[in-house]
C-alpha atoms as one frame of an Amber mdcrd trajectory, in Angstrom:
protein
  40.830  27.729  80.493  41.355  24.293  81.528  40.815  21.659  81.948  40.711
  21.665  85.613  40.584  18.406  87.218  38.819  17.271  90.513  37.799  14.243
  92.495  34.272  14.365  91.426  31.811  16.526  89.215  29.689  17.703  92.084
  32.525  19.053  94.038  33.799  20.664  90.541  30.434  22.109  90.000  30.228
  23.713  93.504  33.798  25.140  93.766  34.462  28.741  92.850  38.069  28.597
  91.220  38.105  32.334  90.555  36.904  33.273  87.141  33.399  33.544  88.610
  33.907  37.014  90.026  37.094  38.510  88.593  40.532  37.036  87.220  43.129
  38.654  84.848  43.797  37.287  81.494  47.251  36.663  82.820  46.109  34.368
  85.999  46.257  30.525  85.618  44.563  27.581  87.555  46.307  24.409  88.071
  48.890  25.789  85.437  46.418  26.187  82.806  45.785  29.797  81.357  43.376
  31.411  79.039  43.752  30.295  75.356  42.092  31.881  72.589  40.069  29.458
  70.376  38.910  30.976  67.264  37.694  27.516  65.842  34.498  27.893  68.244
  31.647  28.762  66.145  28.751  30.286  67.514  25.365  28.331  66.590  27.048
  25.009  66.661  27.525  22.172  69.381  31.609  22.380  70.483  33.505  19.163
  71.386  35.306  20.220  74.260  37.262  16.592  74.669  37.400  16.932  78.292
  38.717  14.294  80.503  36.490  12.687  82.982  35.760  14.706  86.246  37.176
  17.886  85.090  35.818  21.510  84.274  36.560  24.265  81.818  35.891  28.215
  82.123  34.991  30.007  78.726  35.122  33.857  78.547  33.522  36.118  76.052
  34.022  39.868  76.217  30.712  41.772  74.842  30.801  45.239  73.582  27.585
  47.295  73.097  27.069  50.961  72.485  23.893  51.064  74.472  22.101  49.128
  77.275  20.266  46.315  75.438  18.576  43.050  76.229  19.447  39.859  74.375
  18.778  36.044  74.554  21.586  33.644  75.379  20.762  30.180  73.888  23.050
  27.500  75.649  23.652  23.967  75.601  26.149  21.851  77.685  27.541  18.210
  78.160  27.507  17.988  81.311  26.775  20.614  83.945  26.920  24.461  83.304
  27.206  27.795  85.279  27.180  31.247  83.846  27.832  34.737  84.855  27.489
  38.193  83.421  29.749  40.906  84.954  29.930  38.907  88.258  26.413  38.138
  88.682  24.924  34.548  88.442  22.644  33.947  85.466  22.573  30.273  85.376
  23.487  27.002  87.467  22.387  23.713  86.290  24.116  20.322  87.569  22.868
  17.826  84.834  24.053  14.903  83.008  23.236  15.068  79.313  24.690  15.225
  75.816  24.888  18.998  74.496  22.291  20.109  72.081  20.911  23.550  70.893
  18.692  25.731  73.207  18.820  23.558  76.240  18.838  26.684  78.131  17.459
  30.272  77.269  18.873  33.138  79.315  17.890  36.503  79.150  20.942  38.817
  78.905  20.787  42.566  79.774  24.029  44.091  78.684  25.183  47.561  79.913
  26.700  50.135  77.768  30.282  49.474  77.252  32.403  46.228  78.076  30.558
  43.138  79.436  32.239  39.971  80.493  30.388  36.728  80.143  31.880  33.495
  81.931  30.346  30.193  81.324  31.805  26.769  83.352  31.188  23.475  81.776
  31.891  20.606  83.923  32.096  17.146  82.562  31.471  13.825  84.523  32.126
  11.072  82.341  32.298  10.314  78.410  31.887  13.248  75.988  31.699  16.984
  76.787  30.586  20.194  74.782  28.825  23.085  74.846  26.281  24.954  72.598
  26.357  28.962  72.524  24.192  31.149  70.518  23.657  35.081  71.242  20.323
  36.584  70.181  18.751  39.854  70.192  15.851  39.184  72.834  12.607  38.496
  71.215  11.030  39.984  74.346  12.839  43.371  74.099  14.362  45.386  76.876
  11.041  46.638  78.650   9.769  43.113  79.068  13.187  41.580  80.019  13.343
  44.348  82.709   9.729  43.417  84.093  10.804  39.731  83.955  13.780  40.603
  86.338  11.282  41.934  88.987   9.479  39.747  91.364   5.775  39.057  89.971
   4.345  40.595  93.124   5.924  43.966  92.160   4.528  43.959  88.446   2.120
  46.885  87.961  -0.891  47.015  85.638   1.039  48.582  82.945   3.578  45.763
  83.181   0.852  42.973  83.046  -0.499  44.786  80.026   2.895  44.811  78.278
   3.424  41.061  78.924   0.087  40.215  77.547   0.790  42.428  74.252   4.314
  40.567  73.955   2.972  36.935  74.456   2.064  35.089  71.141  -0.421  32.633
  72.150  -3.713  32.624  74.290  -4.256  30.542  77.349  -7.565  29.569  78.739
  -7.883  30.683  82.051 -10.781  31.614  84.892 -11.078  35.267  85.678 -10.531
  36.191  89.494 -13.165  39.326  89.052 -15.788  40.057  86.698 -14.994  43.126
  84.448 -18.338  44.470  85.467 -20.954  43.036  87.813 -24.419  44.046  89.092
 -26.710  42.817  91.620 -29.938  43.773  89.290 -31.367  40.670  87.952 -32.696
  42.792  84.955 -29.032  43.693  83.859 -28.035  41.983  80.672 -25.158  43.934
  79.127 -25.033  43.171  75.228 -22.379  45.321  73.997 -19.915  48.037  74.856
 -17.891  50.920  73.023 -15.935  53.771  73.382 -17.642  56.946  73.963 -16.660
  60.753  73.009 -15.593  61.313  76.459 -13.220  58.344  76.686 -15.542  56.366
  78.816 -17.109  53.201  78.058 -20.556  52.970  76.975 -22.462  49.583  77.704
 -25.861  48.676  76.058 -28.127  46.734  78.264 -30.873  44.545  77.148 -32.813
  45.130  80.353 -35.148  42.059  80.601 -36.428  40.354  83.662 -36.281  37.152
  82.187 -34.589  35.907  78.892 -35.600  32.166  77.614 -37.387  30.742  74.900
 -41.099  30.506  74.952 -40.950  26.675  74.176 -38.810  26.168  77.182 -41.243
  27.357  79.696 -44.520  25.627  80.657 -47.633  27.476  79.741 -48.978  27.901
  83.566 -45.256  29.304  84.269 -45.748  31.699  81.258 -49.016  33.234  82.889
 -47.267  33.403  86.233 -44.195  35.151  85.100 -44.154  38.307  82.896 -41.838
  37.063  80.148 -41.996  40.015  78.172 -41.496  42.574  81.192 -39.308  45.254
  79.901 -39.646  45.023  76.178 -40.191  48.565  75.651 -37.197  49.367  77.661
 -33.431  49.309  77.399 -30.515  51.225  79.266 -27.014  52.456  78.391 -24.676
  52.397  80.992 -21.643  54.886  81.187 -18.630  53.118  82.968 -16.046  55.802
  84.123 -12.920  56.096  86.103 -13.697  56.639  89.819 -13.960  60.329  90.294
 -13.876  61.325  86.818 -16.116  64.444  85.864 -18.762  64.428  83.120 -17.582
  66.160  80.083 -19.558  67.804  77.735 -20.338  66.139  74.351 -18.026  66.539
  71.603 -19.395  67.350  68.296 -16.550  66.858  65.668 -18.585  67.596  62.664
 -18.209  71.465  63.150 -14.356  71.204  63.231 -12.151  72.593  60.712  -9.822
  70.040  58.724  -6.772  71.603  60.804  -8.770  71.086  64.159  -9.435  67.533
  62.970  -5.843  66.998  62.318  -4.870  67.898  65.783  -7.601  65.258  67.295
  -5.697  62.516  65.529  -3.381  62.680  68.315  -6.046  62.506  71.056  -5.894
  60.529  74.060  -9.213  59.254  73.370  -9.927  56.611  71.025 -13.510  57.821
  69.918 -11.984  61.250  68.928  -9.084  59.663  66.823 -11.393  57.304  65.193
 -13.955  60.024  64.496 -11.269  62.546  63.239 -10.115  59.881  60.832 -13.426
  59.154  59.447 -14.183  62.631  58.644 -10.855  63.514  57.220 -11.408  60.465
  54.824 -14.887  61.368  53.927 -14.087  64.892  53.117 -10.751  63.865  51.169
  -9.189  66.815  52.689  -5.843  66.554  50.747  -4.937  69.985  51.660  -4.071
  69.056  55.162  -2.036  65.850  54.277   1.469  67.743  55.171  -0.162  68.244
  58.689  -1.200  64.497  59.128   2.123  63.428  57.968   3.860  65.295  60.962
   2.115  62.821  63.252   4.416  60.023  61.675   7.563  61.814  63.064   9.525
  59.663  65.530   8.524  61.795  68.541   4.954  60.841  67.823   2.838  58.257
  69.845   1.961  55.168  68.329  -1.451  55.500  68.242  -1.412  58.952  66.739
   1.234  57.751  64.019  -1.064  54.669  63.197  -4.158  56.572  62.851  -2.150
  59.241  60.657  -1.192  56.486  58.529  -4.201  54.821  57.662  -5.848  58.561
  57.221  -3.377  59.338  54.526  -4.046  55.965  52.986  -7.890  56.479  53.090
  -7.246  60.047  51.355  -5.036  58.493  48.624  -2.408  61.116  50.189   0.372
  58.550  51.405   3.567  59.594  49.712   6.867  57.678  49.674   8.352  60.191
  52.266   5.450  59.506  54.680   5.682  55.806  54.308   9.460  56.052  55.069
   8.597  57.995  58.228   6.294  55.164  59.376   8.714  52.114  58.466  11.484
  54.062  60.423   9.129  54.775  63.446  10.588  53.923  66.850   7.636  52.206
  68.056   7.351  48.717  66.508   3.497  48.689  66.179   3.694  51.559  63.741
   6.246  49.786  61.445   3.951  46.747  61.675   0.771  48.522  60.377   3.332
  50.115  57.740   4.246  46.801  56.350   0.410  45.786  56.146  -0.180  48.938
  54.085   2.961  48.499  51.930   2.473  45.032  51.089  -0.873  45.321  49.688
   0.241  47.911  47.040   0.788  46.827  43.335   4.376  46.401  42.242   5.460
  49.780  40.679   3.701  51.703  43.143   6.095  54.098  44.879   4.856  52.936
  48.259   5.289  49.280  47.236   9.068  50.100  46.279   9.727  52.081  49.583
   8.839  48.977  51.500  10.561  46.662  49.412  13.784  48.666  49.907  13.163
  48.719  53.558  12.628  44.978  53.799  16.079  44.334  52.074  17.800  45.445
  55.201  17.741  42.595  57.805  18.883  44.943  60.482  15.223  46.217  60.403
  14.067  42.826  61.717  13.955  43.584  65.291  13.270  41.030  67.624   9.499
  41.612  68.616   7.374  38.563  67.904   4.456  40.008  66.404   6.607  42.506
  64.113   8.655  39.360  62.915   5.450  37.312  62.100   4.155  40.532  60.268
   7.642  40.436  58.200   7.408  36.917  57.339   3.678  37.837  56.002   4.612
  40.531  54.313   7.413  39.262  52.380   5.279  36.995  50.238   4.261  40.014
  48.446   7.425  40.925  47.068   9.634  38.947  44.346  12.911  38.436  43.935
  16.103  36.917  45.851  16.117  39.421  48.650  12.326  38.455  49.847  13.517
  34.863  49.925  16.672  35.763  51.778  14.591  37.500  54.374  12.217  34.373
  54.532  15.213  32.314  55.032  16.667  34.597  57.822  13.653  34.583  59.870
  13.242  30.721  59.525  16.835  30.237  60.686  16.914  32.595  63.264  13.380
  32.955  64.764  11.974  29.726  63.493  10.919  28.661  67.032   8.291  31.381
  67.217   4.684  30.204  67.211   3.203  30.762  63.807   6.374  31.766  62.021
   6.673  28.412  60.017   2.989  28.871  58.761   3.535  32.664  58.111   7.045
  31.762  55.993   5.106  28.676  54.186   2.353  30.974  53.179   5.008  33.559
  51.878   6.971  31.347  49.839   3.910  30.140  47.429   5.389  28.969  44.304
   8.805  29.622  45.355   9.337  26.616  47.612  12.013  25.397  45.707  13.860
  28.340  45.958  13.556  28.878  49.475  14.390  25.278  50.057  17.860  25.711
  48.720  18.498  28.656  51.007  17.329  26.748  54.222  19.586  23.889  53.074
  22.618  26.067  53.042  21.894  27.106  56.746  21.028  23.649  57.802  22.155
  20.781  55.503  20.755  18.036  57.710  17.080  19.372  57.272  14.528  21.123
  59.483  10.878  20.543  60.175  10.124  23.498  57.791  12.566  22.350  55.221
  10.525  18.778  55.070   7.244  20.831  54.988   8.411  22.608  51.989   9.618
  19.500  50.357   5.983  17.757  51.084   4.153  20.682  49.285   6.428  20.418
  46.118   5.761  16.600  46.112   2.131  17.168  46.706   1.783  20.060  43.910
   2.988  17.463  41.286   4.608  20.198  39.339   7.484  18.410  37.422   9.511
  21.153  36.413   9.529  22.804  40.115  10.198  19.190  41.463  13.195  18.534
  39.235  14.429  22.004  40.434  13.986  21.013  44.085  15.540  17.376  43.367
  18.795  19.219  42.082  18.796  21.643  45.227  18.632  18.507  47.420  21.104
  16.230  45.871  23.505  19.221  46.186  22.898  20.584  49.571  20.972  17.924
  51.766  23.198  15.509  53.772  22.346  12.342  55.785  18.838  11.055  56.149
  17.352  14.359  55.259  18.516  13.721  51.491  17.249   9.987  51.421  13.857
  11.419  52.968  13.467  14.654  50.534  14.612  12.510  47.610  12.186   9.754
  48.067   9.132  12.524  48.652  10.280  14.213  45.340  10.489  11.452  43.261
   7.255  10.401  43.968   5.851  13.595  41.970   7.741  12.687  38.936   6.043
   9.268  38.842   2.635   9.640  37.430   1.411   5.997  38.581   2.408   6.574
  42.019  -0.061   7.778  44.558   1.787  10.630  46.401  -1.084  11.081  48.924
   0.176   7.843  50.814   3.791   8.997  50.753   5.649  10.534  53.537   8.599
   7.976  54.014   9.246   4.593  52.727   8.637   1.757  54.913  11.999   0.154
  56.045  12.604  -3.270  53.947  14.783  -5.755  55.145  17.699  -6.579  52.794
  17.432  -9.615  50.482  19.608 -12.441  50.570  21.739 -11.378  47.771  22.414
  -7.902  49.577  23.282  -9.575  52.776  25.790 -11.862  50.851  27.456  -9.158
  49.127  27.982  -7.276  52.485  29.364 -10.594  54.009  31.956 -10.778  51.273
  32.974  -7.144  51.951  33.139  -7.719  55.848  36.741  -8.802  56.035  37.799
  -5.743  54.032  36.300  -3.568  56.586  37.381  -5.547  59.549  40.945  -5.201
  58.334  40.565  -1.210  58.084  39.648  -1.200  61.738  43.475  -1.341  62.452
  44.155   1.971  61.006  45.962   4.780  63.000  43.986   7.289  65.522  44.608
   9.885  62.867  41.180   8.809  61.593  39.397  10.322  64.501  39.417  13.831
  62.626  38.092  12.262  59.543  35.648  10.499  61.374  34.014  13.408  63.154
  33.122  14.701  59.595  32.057  11.574  58.233  29.823  11.336  61.283  28.284
  14.839  60.605  27.526  13.569  57.083  26.120  10.268  57.410  25.068   9.791
  60.906  24.381  12.970  62.734  20.758  13.414  61.137  19.714  10.510  63.514
  22.183   9.881  66.079  24.232  12.224  68.815  27.675  11.428  69.896  30.035
  13.724  71.843  27.546  16.683  71.323  27.330  16.219  67.772  24.202  15.339
  65.931  20.367  14.845  66.835  18.280  12.560  68.953  16.337  10.949  66.446
  17.826   7.395  67.012  19.891   5.945  70.064  22.629   8.096  71.426  26.218
   6.947  70.599  27.950   8.598  73.573  28.809   5.141  75.058  30.166   3.269
  72.089  33.660   3.678  73.336  32.804   0.735  75.593  31.844  -1.698  72.696
  34.185  -3.550  70.636  34.897  -1.903  67.222  33.982  -5.241  65.328  30.427
  -5.118  67.363  29.905  -1.422  66.107  31.110  -2.231  62.516  28.449  -5.213
  62.462  25.617  -2.599  63.603  26.565  -0.241  60.794  26.737  -2.909  58.066
  23.721  -4.944  59.359  21.418  -2.669  61.128  18.350  -4.791  61.066  20.159
  -7.581  63.170  19.573  -5.760  66.580  16.749  -2.914  67.188  17.554  -1.091
  70.142  14.433  -1.164  72.562  12.377   2.105  72.173  13.456   2.526  68.411
  10.964   0.602  66.946   9.770   1.760  63.435   5.987   2.649  63.542   3.804
   3.047  60.187   0.543   5.224  60.839  -1.889   4.599  57.999  -3.873   7.745
  58.231  -7.626   7.992  57.829  -7.312  11.044  55.522  -4.044  12.481  53.854
  -0.511  11.019  53.832   0.709   7.925  55.645   3.430   8.581  58.137   6.480
   6.543  59.066   8.947   7.302  62.221   9.929   6.299  65.589   7.389   6.066
  68.459   8.707   8.801  70.713   5.776   8.860  73.351   1.993   7.555  73.525
  -1.136   8.193  75.387  -4.708   7.120  75.220  -5.462   9.833  72.899  -2.420
  10.386  70.839   1.010   9.112  69.528   4.118  11.092  69.275   6.631  10.198
  66.408  10.420  11.280  66.062  11.906  11.877  62.689  15.328  12.112  61.090
  16.844  15.465  62.156  15.214  15.278  65.577  11.851  16.937  64.923   8.751
  15.268  66.491   5.033  15.488  65.547   1.871  14.317  67.382  -1.208  12.391
  65.863  -4.522  12.020  67.537  -5.560   8.306  67.652  -8.919   9.244  66.047
  -7.057  10.408  62.956  -5.362   6.762  62.428  -6.783   4.244  60.525  -4.295
   1.400  61.294  -0.983   1.254  63.256   1.724  -0.947  62.157   5.132  -1.719
  63.962   8.300  -2.769  62.076  11.183  -4.779  64.010  13.182  -3.256  61.415
  15.633  -0.271  61.553  15.106   2.876  59.665  18.827   3.035  59.182  19.625
   2.128  55.627  21.498  -1.083  55.021  23.551   0.605  52.585  26.751   1.655
  54.238  28.642  -1.313  52.688  28.208   0.489  49.392  28.216   4.128  50.645
  31.213   4.116  52.622  34.578   2.725  52.136  36.384   0.508  54.667  38.750
   3.312  56.099  35.888   5.791  56.293  33.885   3.112  58.290  36.808   2.789
  60.518  37.408   6.449  60.857  33.542   7.043  62.012  34.148   3.844  64.541
  37.501   5.608  65.609  35.663   8.847  66.365  32.883   6.941  68.462  35.388
   5.028  70.501  37.311   8.073  71.479  36.882   8.521  75.400  39.952  10.421
  76.438  40.430  14.047  75.570  42.816  14.960  73.112  45.535  18.011  74.186
């Protein structure tokens, strides 16, 4: 609904026009009603074309069969507000160009119908938004915890958050796990005991020190070997827990050991598992399989799974139960068991069929990483489809790119094609796949990848990938020194040729405004890999939102002669590394210890100064000086017309 005009951006942002709480489909604001927009595609930056100092409301009805936690990935140009069922989710009064994932909002849908309202406020220049709905990688349990104040979190809440988080952070503990005023206390190890308590071995020495570090007269004064014939074992219990009698599981029958697989005590579960495997108690395999049923606890099901595997009694039916268990941790362990079986093994085949269905790819980070790792053990197009899906939907997860690369060994060219179908302008993972293919120097695989790049890649990604792959096909060219070609100033002959073509390009600037539509598509193909304009593209090079303020002849000159003027802050930097490949990019930032370069496609990478042999700066543009040959005059005019469009189209 909109555009809704106002005096200034802040007033528009702060004014509630009605849809925030409740408004019928038939209601209007300033004579504007709700209009369906089927062309708006989720996962893409949408150009709204709003006038300056105006706002628009966007409405989406979400139906859910049950209560579920999702993640809403948003971007906006400029300000953004968001409500779910009348409750505020997000408010951010900013000035920026729209890009993917500028905001990530947890979304808790109720069963049935949910109404999501989004308000975009435009100040000046371009306007747009990005919208993508994803199943939450955190899950409903974690989302519910995060919605509570942190001072209300229980120990169980904190434990679940720790399990969900993918990384480790160094931090100082506020309290010791165990402390004692006894100077002879030197804990060395701990383990679970049969009674469910923790047992700690104590080295029990007054002094622990190397003799060579203590003067002889002090050695005689202090008893350095006091306690050498002693040691202590401590039993750490819950407060008030009673001393239980010792459990001797070796006297139990196989049926009784099966029951202990579901014990609440770790020691009993592990000991029962060990004894059953040692006895190869195949006659109780059906009873062990019952622990894999959906109503079983995760720890019981995992123990049963590995017990069956150790007894060589794991059947396809039992494996299917493990893969369909409601607890993600059980499915994760089932994948570990299934992916190490040889092709042709029934367990391998069950796992392969399960992996083919991406609806099983639930949004739990550690399960998703395991999926990426397990897919490497399976051949065929379905496994590659799964890897491409994980890269596109969950590539932002820590370690996901490493897991996918390890699973695509000697299949990089096939995976590259799938990734470029999803993202033709390239990605950091696509670039790493091309780099691996180039370094391997497998001519056949390089030619296959080159064909994929020529067919599917667009913009700067095509130029970069083509150069990297070409090196592996030239035997006399050292691939270990190539990542990107150094920018070269055009020679006199090239400049003269462009000057001869210039009048035709200038004449084409008088084309009609109908060129703006085709200009948007041409901008996406030739410019969006490095530049952003009106919410389209990436910010590797200068932002072009303000080009409407410049004369079309000046813009044309910059396109055809990119080396004449270099925007400050976008100089090309060449890093000559001490080891490995040289790197070419735009300097994004630097510190006393590192440099960060920005590459076509918007990706960034940080390099430590101690790894760099020399730094070379070029006052040349990374933009190719080939547009006079690549673009026709009317195409260049169309791009310029698109860049100079400022007022909204009705």
